[in-house]
C-alpha positions in Angstrom: 54.7 186.2 258.3 53.3 185.9 261.8 51.5 188.6 263.6 51.1 188.7 267.4 47.8 188.7 269.2 47.6 189.7 272.9 44.8 188.0 274.7 43.5 189.3 278.0 46.1 187.4 280.0 48.9 189.5 278.4 50.8 186.5 277.1 51.4 186.8 273.3 50.0 184.2 270.9 51.1 183.7 267.4 49.0 182.9 264.4 49.8 182.8 260.7 49.1 186.1 259.0 48.3 184.3 255.7 46.7 180.9 255.3 48.6 179.0 252.6 46.8 176.2 250.7 48.5 173.0 249.7 48.1 173.9 246.1 49.3 177.5 245.7 49.0 177.7 241.9 45.4 178.6 241.3 44.6 179.5 237.7 42.0 182.3 237.3 40.1 181.3 234.2 38.5 184.8 234.0 41.9 186.2 232.9 41.7 184.1 229.7 38.1 184.7 228.9 37.3 186.2 225.5 34.7 188.6 227.0 37.4 190.1 229.3 38.7 192.3 226.5 35.3 193.2 224.9 32.1 194.7 226.1 30.6 192.1 228.4 27.3 193.9 228.4 26.5 192.2 225.1 26.3 188.9 227.0 23.4 190.2 229.1 20.8 190.6 226.5 17.3 189.1 225.9 15.4 187.5 223.1 17.0 187.0 219.7 20.2 188.9 220.7 21.1 185.9 222.9 21.9 183.9 219.8 24.6 186.3 218.8 25.9 186.3 222.4 26.1 182.5 222.4 28.1 182.5 219.1 30.6 184.9 220.7 31.3 182.3 223.3 32.0 179.5 220.8 35.6 180.5 220.3 36.4 181.2 224.0 39.2 179.1 225.4 37.6 178.9 228.9 34.0 178.2 227.9 33.8 175.1 230.1 35.1 176.9 233.2 32.7 179.8 232.6 29.7 177.4 232.2 30.7 175.5 235.3 31.0 178.7 237.3 27.5 179.8 236.2 26.0 176.4 237.0 27.8 175.9 240.4 26.8 179.5 241.5 23.3 179.4 240.0 23.9 182.5 238.0 20.5 183.6 236.8 21.2 186.2 234.1 23.3 186.4 230.9 25.0 184.1 228.6 27.7 182.1 230.4 29.8 179.4 228.7 27.6 179.6 225.6 24.4 178.8 227.4 21.5 181.2 228.0 19.8 181.4 231.4 16.9 179.3 230.1 19.2 176.6 228.8 21.1 176.5 232.2 17.8 176.3 234.1 16.8 173.3 232.0 20.1 171.6 232.5 19.9 172.1 236.3 16.4 170.6 236.3 17.6 167.6 234.2 20.6 166.9 236.5 19.6 167.8 240.1 22.1 165.2 241.3 25.1 167.2 240.2 26.7 169.1 243.0 30.0 170.0 241.4 29.6 171.1 237.8 33.3 172.2 237.5 34.5 168.7 238.3 31.9 167.0 236.0 32.6 169.3 233.0 36.3 169.2 233.6 36.3 165.3 233.5 34.1 165.4 230.4 36.5 167.7 228.7 39.5 165.6 229.6 37.8 162.5 228.4 36.8 164.1 225.2 40.3 165.3 224.4 42.0 162.0 225.5 39.6 160.0 223.2 37.9 158.2 226.0 34.2 157.8 225.9 32.1 158.0 229.0 28.8 156.1 229.2 26.3 157.1 231.8 
């Protein structure tokens, strides 16, 4: 898995062709998203239609990951993880100290399912 580079001096150098991370098993939450198999355009609506879009997200198995993605990447449009753009903006304003929403929401979900309570 090495490819050869020839610098100006003519002496070959080797470099890895693929960078391998320590943790090679990366789960792509998008493949488990409920909206993956339906018309995702229904999640990019305005007004009262957003209520229906939010309800669609309620039974999604990766709702937390979806919301974390939208918050971490400051996605401006659409319903993500059951929250509208207005709700996400309000949350970001309330918690400007949070830099990693995926970690925060992941810990909160783990605590919830393990029965631990977290006090702020």
